[in-house]
C-alpha positions as CSV (number, residue, x, y, z in Angstrom):
1,M,-18.9,-14.4,1.6
2,N,-15.6,-14.6,3.5
3,K,-14.7,-11.7,5.7
4,K,-11.6,-9.7,4.8
5,K,-8.8,-10.6,7.3
6,V,-6.7,-7.9,8.9
7,F,-3.9,-7.9,11.5
8,I,-3.1,-5.0,13.9
9,Y,0.5,-4.2,14.9
10,S,0.8,-1.7,17.7
11,N,3.4,-0.2,20.0
12,I,3.0,-0.4,23.8
13,T,2.1,3.2,24.7
14,E,-1.2,3.8,26.5
15,K,-2.5,6.0,23.7
16,S,-1.8,3.4,21.0
17,R,-3.3,0.6,23.1
18,L,-6.5,2.6,23.6
19,I,-6.7,3.4,19.9
20,E,-6.0,-0.3,19.0
21,Q,-9.0,-1.4,21.0
22,D,-11.3,1.2,19.5
23,L,-9.9,0.2,16.0
24,R,-10.5,-3.5,16.7
25,N,-14.1,-2.9,17.7
26,K,-14.8,-0.7,14.6
27,L,-13.2,-3.2,12.2
28,V,-15.4,-6.0,13.5
29,K,-18.5,-3.9,13.3
30,S,-17.7,-3.0,9.7
31,G,-17.5,-6.7,8.7
32,L,-13.7,-7.2,8.8
33,R,-12.1,-10.1,10.7
34,V,-9.2,-9.3,13.0
35,Y,-6.4,-11.9,13.2
36,E,-4.5,-12.3,16.5
37,E,-1.4,-13.5,14.6
38,F,0.0,-12.4,11.3
39,D,-0.4,-15.0,8.5
40,P,1.2,-13.9,5.2
41,Q,-1.0,-16.3,3.3
42,E,-4.4,-15.2,4.8
43,T,-3.9,-11.6,6.0
44,E,-5.2,-9.0,3.5
45,L,-4.3,-5.9,5.4
46,I,-1.9,-4.8,8.2
47,L,-2.9,-1.9,10.4
48,C,0.1,-0.3,12.2
49,V,-0.7,1.8,15.2
50,G,2.2,4.0,16.4
51,G,4.8,6.3,14.9
52,D,7.2,5.8,12.0
53,G,9.5,3.8,14.4
54,T,6.7,1.4,15.0
55,L,6.3,0.8,11.3
56,L,10.0,0.2,10.9
57,R,9.9,-2.4,13.7
58,L,6.9,-4.0,12.0
59,M,8.9,-4.5,8.9
60,Q,11.8,-6.1,10.7
61,D,9.5,-8.3,12.9
62,L,7.4,-9.5,9.9
63,N,10.3,-9.8,7.4
64,F,9.1,-7.0,5.1
65,P,5.7,-8.4,4.2
66,E,4.1,-7.8,0.8
67,T,0.7,-7.5,2.6
68,P,-0.6,-3.9,2.2
69,V,-0.1,-1.7,5.3
70,V,-2.0,1.3,6.6
71,G,-0.3,3.4,9.2
72,I,-2.3,5.1,12.0
73,N,-0.3,7.8,13.6
74,T,0.0,8.1,17.4
75,G,3.6,9.3,17.2
76,H,5.3,12.6,16.2
77,L,6.2,13.2,12.6
78,G,4.2,10.3,11.1
79,F,5.7,10.3,7.6
80,F,4.7,6.7,6.9
81,Q,1.7,6.8,9.4
82,E,-0.8,8.8,7.3
83,V,-4.1,8.2,9.1
84,L,-4.9,10.2,12.2
85,P,-6.9,8.5,14.9
86,D,-9.9,10.7,14.3
87,K,-10.0,9.6,10.7
88,I,-10.3,5.8,11.5
89,D,-14.0,5.6,10.5
90,D,-13.3,7.2,7.2
91,M,-10.3,5.0,6.6
92,I,-12.3,1.8,7.2
93,Y,-15.1,3.0,4.9
94,Q,-12.7,3.9,2.1
95,Y,-10.9,0.5,2.4
96,N,-14.2,-1.5,2.4
97,Q,-15.3,0.5,-0.7
98,G,-12.0,-0.2,-2.4
99,H,-11.2,3.5,-2.7
100,Y,-7.4,3.2,-2.4
101,T,-4.3,2.5,-4.3
102,L,-1.1,0.6,-3.3
103,Q,2.3,2.4,-3.4
104,P,5.3,0.0,-3.5
105,F,8.4,1.1,-1.6
106,S,11.9,-0.3,-2.3
107,T,14.1,-1.7,0.4
108,V,17.9,-1.8,0.7
109,T,20.0,-4.8,1.6
110,G,23.5,-5.0,2.9
111,I,25.6,-8.2,2.8
112,V,28.4,-8.2,5.3
113,K,31.3,-10.5,4.6
114,T,33.5,-11.4,7.5
115,D,36.0,-14.0,8.4
116,A,33.2,-15.7,10.3
117,G,30.8,-15.8,7.4
118,E,28.1,-13.7,5.6
119,F,25.3,-11.7,7.3
120,T,22.4,-9.9,5.6
121,H,20.5,-6.9,6.8
122,T,17.5,-5.2,5.1
123,G,16.1,-1.7,5.7
124,L,13.1,0.2,4.5
125,N,14.8,3.6,5.1
126,E,18.6,3.0,5.1
127,I,21.7,1.1,5.9
128,A,24.6,3.0,7.5
129,V,28.2,1.9,8.0
130,K,30.1,3.5,10.9
131,G,33.2,2.9,12.9
132,A,33.9,3.2,16.7
133,P,31.6,5.8,18.2
134,T,34.3,8.4,19.1
135,F,36.7,7.9,16.1
136,P,36.5,8.6,12.4
137,V,36.3,5.6,10.1
138,H,38.3,5.1,6.8
139,L,36.4,3.2,4.1
140,N,37.3,2.3,0.5
141,V,34.1,2.8,-1.6
142,S,33.5,1.3,-5.0
143,I,30.5,1.4,-7.3
144,N,30.0,-1.8,-9.4
145,D,33.6,-2.8,-8.4
146,S,35.0,0.5,-9.7
147,F,36.9,2.3,-7.0
148,I,35.4,5.8,-6.2
149,E,36.9,7.2,-3.0
150,R,38.7,6.5,0.2
151,F,36.1,8.0,2.6
152,S,37.1,9.5,6.0
153,G,34.6,10.7,8.5
154,D,31.9,9.3,10.8
155,G,30.4,6.9,8.2
156,I,28.2,6.4,5.1
157,C,24.4,6.3,4.9
158,V,22.8,4.5,2.0
159,S,19.1,5.2,1.7
160,T,16.1,4.3,-0.4
161,P,13.6,6.9,-1.7
162,A,11.4,6.2,1.3
163,G,14.4,6.8,3.6
164,S,15.4,10.0,1.8
165,T,13.2,12.0,4.2
166,A,14.7,10.3,7.3
167,Y,18.4,10.1,8.4
168,N,19.5,11.0,4.9
169,Y,17.6,14.3,5.0
170,S,19.3,15.2,8.3
171,L,22.6,14.7,6.7
172,G,21.8,17.2,3.9
173,G,20.8,14.5,1.4
174,S,18.1,15.1,-1.3
175,I,14.5,14.2,-0.9
176,V,13.6,11.7,-3.6
177,D,10.2,11.0,-4.9
178,P,9.3,7.3,-4.1
179,R,8.3,6.8,-7.7
180,L,12.0,6.8,-8.6
181,N,13.9,3.6,-7.9
182,V,17.3,4.8,-6.9
183,L,19.9,4.5,-4.1
184,Q,21.4,7.5,-2.4
185,M,24.7,7.6,-0.6
186,A,25.2,10.4,1.9
187,P,28.4,11.0,3.8
188,I,28.2,11.3,7.6
189,A,30.5,14.1,8.8
190,P,33.1,13.7,6.0
191,I,36.6,14.9,6.4
192,N,37.8,17.0,3.4
193,S,41.4,18.3,3.9
194,T,44.8,18.1,2.4
195,A,45.2,14.7,4.1
196,Y,41.8,13.2,3.3
197,R,39.5,13.8,0.4
198,S,35.9,12.7,0.5
199,F,32.6,13.6,-1.3
200,T,30.8,16.2,0.8
201,S,27.4,15.8,-0.8
202,S,25.2,12.8,-1.5
203,I,25.2,11.0,-4.7
204,L,22.4,9.1,-6.5
205,L,22.8,5.7,-8.1
206,P,20.6,3.7,-10.5
207,E,18.6,0.8,-9.1
208,S,21.0,-1.8,-10.7
209,D,24.2,-0.4,-9.1
210,T,25.9,-2.0,-6.1
211,L,28.0,-0.2,-3.5
212,T,31.0,-2.0,-2.1
213,I,32.5,-0.8,1.2
214,Q,35.8,-2.1,2.5
215,P,37.5,-1.0,5.8
216,C,41.0,0.5,5.5
217,L,42.6,-1.6,8.2
218,E,45.9,0.2,8.1
219,Y,44.0,3.2,9.7
220,D,41.3,1.6,11.9
221,D,40.7,-1.3,14.3
222,D,38.7,-4.2,13.0
223,V,35.2,-3.3,14.2
224,L,32.5,-1.8,12.0
225,S,28.9,-1.0,12.9
226,V,26.1,-1.7,10.5
227,V,22.9,0.3,11.3
228,Y,19.7,-0.7,9.6
229,D,16.5,1.4,10.3
230,G,17.8,2.0,13.8
231,G,18.9,-1.6,14.5
232,L,22.7,-2.0,15.0
233,T,25.1,-4.9,14.7
234,E,28.9,-4.7,15.2
235,Y,31.2,-6.9,13.2
236,K,34.9,-7.8,13.5
237,N,37.2,-8.7,10.7
238,V,35.0,-7.3,8.0
239,R,36.2,-8.0,4.5
240,E,33.5,-6.0,2.6
241,I,29.9,-4.8,2.7
242,K,27.8,-4.9,-0.5
243,I,24.8,-2.6,-0.5
244,S,22.1,-2.6,-3.1
245,L,18.4,-2.3,-3.6
246,S,16.6,-5.4,-2.4
247,Q,14.1,-7.5,-4.3
248,K,11.7,-7.1,-1.4
249,K,9.1,-4.4,-1.7
250,V,6.5,-3.2,0.8
251,N,3.1,-1.9,-0.1
252,M,1.6,1.1,1.6
253,V,-2.1,1.9,1.2
254,R,-2.8,5.3,-0.2
255,F,-6.2,6.9,0.0
256,K,-7.6,9.7,-2.2
257,G,-6.0,13.1,-1.5
258,Q,-2.7,11.7,-0.2
259,H,0.2,13.1,-2.2
260,F,4.0,12.8,-1.5
261,W,5.0,16.4,-2.0
262,D,2.0,17.8,-0.1
263,K,3.2,15.6,2.8
264,C,6.7,16.9,2.5
265,K,5.5,20.4,2.6
266,S,3.3,19.8,5.6
267,K,6.0,17.8,7.5
268,F,9.1,19.9,6.8
269,L,8.0,23.5,5.9
């Protein structure tokens, strides 16, 4: 019988490296085969050792794999990373016994159209559009090509349900159950005065909707920053940015007793 094949992705902290080695030894003893490189055709499970930031880097580095992922938390909050290091033995047993389910998470994609061409970014948590660091940005925002507002402020954050508990939450956005497939647009420090009128709360959009963001060049210079799960790229001469839910989904392994709202309560209250 072929051994199940797994791949370990870890950050470089001393704690994570020690746990990775212990994990590797326990996986082999349990009958699992550890791959040194990720092969999307052969790998049956990815084990991510680190914090939530490590998992987000994994998604970017491995191009948002469909291969199921288990997060082992050596970071701080650990919202994605559900397994604590002292529960590794139980995690391996539960996995080998098939006592788990897969929870799919939506991703968000932004297509940036500039004079130089088109560029695509994908995020598990969010995509944010900002201007120069020390100046407000002015953006025309449309939903399905219907103009909604001329936003003024620091920027706009567009999040998935998974990302609703990340940057979106710090902006005062709503926590969204990941079983709902929606986009959330949250303003970043919006200006709401007699001169500028912007939404001051987040809005939820159906999964089929597309946001279109265009810079108001009569107010700003020609540079916009696109932030995707912490990564950042600056663009000049942006014509428009289209943001929507992506076709890519990632699958997180969920073991018995792991519930989204219990996690929210333990992490935030």
